[in-house]
C-alpha positions as CSV (number, residue, x, y, z in Angstrom):
1,X,-30.3,5.1,-10.4
2,X,-28.9,1.9,-9.3
3,X,-28.5,2.4,-5.4
4,X,-31.7,1.7,-3.4
5,X,-32.7,2.2,0.2
6,X,-35.6,0.2,1.8
7,X,-37.1,1.7,4.9
8,X,-39.4,-0.9,6.5
9,X,-38.2,-4.6,6.1
10,X,-41.7,-6.0,5.8
11,X,-43.8,-7.7,3.0
12,X,-44.4,-4.3,1.3
13,X,-40.7,-3.5,1.3
14,X,-39.9,-6.9,-0.1
15,X,-42.2,-6.7,-2.9
16,X,-41.4,-3.2,-4.0
17,X,-37.7,-4.2,-4.0
18,X,-38.4,-7.3,-6.0
19,X,-40.5,-5.3,-8.5
20,X,-37.7,-2.6,-8.9
21,X,-35.1,-4.9,-9.4
22,X,-37.3,-6.5,-12.2
23,X,-37.3,-3.3,-13.9
24,X,-33.9,-2.0,-13.6
25,X,-30.4,-3.0,-12.6
26,X,-29.4,-2.4,-8.8
27,X,-25.9,-2.7,-7.6
28,X,-26.7,-2.3,-3.7
29,X,-29.4,-2.0,-1.2
30,X,-29.3,-0.5,2.4
31,X,-32.3,-1.3,4.6
32,X,-33.4,0.1,7.9
33,X,-36.2,-1.1,10.1
34,X,-36.9,-0.1,13.7
35,X,-36.4,-3.8,14.5
36,X,-32.8,-4.7,13.8
37,X,-33.4,-8.5,13.4
38,X,-36.2,-7.8,10.7
39,X,-33.5,-5.8,8.8
40,X,-31.1,-8.7,8.9
41,X,-33.6,-11.4,8.0
42,X,-34.6,-9.0,4.9
43,X,-31.0,-8.5,4.0
44,X,-30.2,-12.1,4.1
45,X,-33.2,-13.1,2.1
46,X,-32.9,-10.4,-0.5
47,X,-29.1,-10.8,-1.1
48,X,-29.8,-14.5,-1.9
49,X,-32.7,-13.7,-4.2
50,X,-31.1,-10.8,-6.0
51,X,-27.5,-11.8,-5.7
52,X,-26.5,-8.2,-5.1
53,X,-25.1,-6.6,-1.8
54,X,-28.2,-6.0,0.5
55,X,-27.0,-4.6,4.0
56,X,-28.6,-3.3,7.2
57,X,-28.2,0.4,8.1
58,X,-28.2,1.5,11.7
59,X,-30.4,4.3,11.0
60,X,-32.8,5.8,8.3
61,X,-30.1,8.6,7.6
62,X,-27.5,5.9,6.9
63,X,-29.8,4.1,4.6
64,X,-30.9,6.9,2.4
65,X,-28.0,9.5,2.3
66,X,-26.4,8.1,-0.8
67,X,-29.4,6.3,-2.3
68,X,-31.0,7.2,-5.8
69,X,-34.1,5.4,-5.0
70,X,-35.9,5.2,-1.5
71,X,-38.7,2.9,-0.9
72,X,-40.4,3.7,2.3
73,X,-42.9,1.1,3.4
74,X,-43.3,1.7,7.2
75,X,-46.1,2.0,9.9
76,X,-44.7,5.3,11.1
77,X,-46.8,8.1,12.4
78,X,-43.9,10.5,12.7
79,X,-41.6,11.3,9.7
80,X,-38.7,9.1,9.0
81,X,-37.2,11.2,6.2
82,X,-36.3,14.8,7.2
83,X,-34.7,17.7,5.4
84,X,-31.1,17.3,4.5
85,X,-31.2,13.4,4.3
86,X,-31.8,12.9,0.7
87,X,-29.0,12.9,-2.0
88,X,-29.7,15.4,-4.9
89,X,-31.7,13.8,-7.6
90,X,-33.1,11.0,-5.3
91,X,-36.6,9.6,-6.0
92,X,-38.6,8.4,-2.9
93,X,-41.8,6.1,-3.1
94,X,-43.7,6.6,0.1
95,X,-46.2,3.7,0.8
96,X,-46.8,3.8,4.4
97,X,-48.9,7.0,4.3
98,X,-52.0,5.3,3.2
99,X,-54.4,6.2,6.0
100,X,-54.9,9.2,8.4
101,X,-52.2,9.6,11.0
102,X,-49.5,7.7,9.0
103,X,-46.5,9.8,8.0
104,X,-43.0,8.9,6.5
105,X,-41.9,12.3,5.0
106,X,-41.7,15.5,6.9
107,X,-43.7,18.1,5.2
108,X,-40.6,20.3,4.6
109,X,-39.1,17.6,2.4
110,X,-42.3,17.5,0.4
111,X,-42.5,21.4,0.0
112,X,-39.1,21.3,-1.4
113,X,-39.5,18.5,-3.8
114,X,-41.7,17.6,-6.8
115,X,-44.5,15.4,-5.1
116,X,-46.6,13.2,-7.6
117,X,-49.5,11.1,-6.4
118,X,-52.1,8.8,-7.8
119,X,-55.0,11.0,-6.4
120,X,-54.8,14.6,-5.3
121,X,-57.8,14.4,-3.1
122,X,-57.0,11.2,-1.5
123,X,-53.3,12.4,-0.9
124,X,-54.7,15.4,0.8
125,X,-57.2,13.5,2.9
126,X,-55.3,10.3,4.0
127,X,-52.0,10.1,2.3
128,X,-48.6,11.9,2.4
129,X,-50.1,15.4,2.2
130,X,-52.5,14.9,5.1
131,X,-50.1,16.4,7.6
132,X,-48.2,19.6,8.0
133,X,-50.4,22.1,6.5
134,X,-49.8,20.7,2.9
135,X,-52.2,21.7,0.2
136,X,-53.0,20.8,-3.3
137,X,-50.4,23.3,-4.3
138,X,-47.7,20.9,-3.1
139,X,-48.7,18.4,-6.0
140,X,-46.7,18.6,-9.1
141,X,-48.9,16.3,-10.9
142,X,-50.9,13.0,-10.5
143,X,-49.3,9.8,-12.1
144,X,-51.9,9.7,-14.8
145,X,-50.9,13.2,-15.9
146,X,-47.3,12.0,-16.2
147,X,-48.3,8.8,-18.1
148,X,-50.5,10.9,-20.6
149,X,-47.8,13.2,-21.3
150,X,-49.6,16.4,-19.9
151,X,-47.0,16.8,-17.2
152,X,-43.3,16.1,-17.9
153,X,-42.3,14.6,-14.6
154,X,-38.7,15.1,-13.3
155,X,-37.4,18.3,-14.8
156,X,-33.7,18.1,-13.7
157,X,-31.0,15.5,-12.6
158,X,-30.9,17.1,-9.1
159,X,-34.6,17.5,-8.4
160,X,-35.8,15.2,-5.5
161,X,-39.1,13.6,-6.7
162,X,-41.6,11.8,-4.4
163,X,-44.4,9.5,-5.3
164,X,-47.1,9.2,-2.5
165,X,-49.5,6.6,-3.5
166,X,-52.5,5.6,-1.5
167,X,-53.6,2.8,-3.8
168,X,-56.3,3.1,-6.3
169,X,-57.9,-0.3,-7.2
170,X,-59.0,0.8,-10.6
171,X,-55.6,1.3,-11.6
172,X,-54.5,-2.1,-10.3
173,X,-57.4,-3.5,-12.7
174,X,-56.2,-1.6,-15.8
175,X,-52.7,-2.7,-15.1
176,X,-53.7,-6.3,-14.7
177,X,-56.0,-6.2,-17.6
178,X,-53.1,-5.0,-19.7
179,X,-50.7,-7.7,-18.4
180,X,-53.5,-10.3,-19.1
181,X,-54.1,-9.2,-22.6
182,X,-50.4,-9.3,-23.3
183,X,-50.2,-12.9,-21.8
184,X,-53.1,-14.1,-24.0
185,X,-51.6,-12.5,-27.0
186,X,-48.2,-14.3,-26.4
187,X,-49.8,-17.5,-25.3
188,X,-48.2,-17.4,-22.1
189,X,-49.3,-17.9,-18.5
190,X,-51.7,-20.4,-16.8
191,X,-55.5,-20.3,-16.9
192,X,-57.0,-20.3,-13.4
193,X,-60.7,-20.6,-12.4
194,X,-61.5,-18.4,-9.5
195,X,-65.0,-19.6,-9.3
196,X,-64.1,-23.0,-8.0
């Protein structure tokens, strides 16, 4: 998975792309934003930083149609990703559906994909499952179940997977603590006093 689409050319889209590029090789990125000038700024900045082709797409469909990974970070209150838009085997991370009323992925796409989340109840209450009659039965597993090995995650190369996170502060804290401990053990990093 080395081709990426970014929907939403804001801060969250930038940070997600930079994080993804730190984890895996990426050969090209297509970017769509409802504001074309935002896409152009994003592409210019990210192409220079990542030293790979990053280009604006005229529509969400053009951005995602051949992407192996889709990063959706919009303010949308209507689906941006509809049935038939995603390539077989694509993975979508939807970050915009993090409060009631926000929606990036059509319910029909979620119903025909394997949907993973950080918390079932929150995904239903205010996340990607909060629209279109979706239920807990639309959740393949929580992220913790995949990480613990009680769910295998992706089951085939053609399976479309979706991660819809609403953001859990305790998961961020656990992750940060693991990074802190690794830095201390390796003697790297910089000590900061946050109480000053």
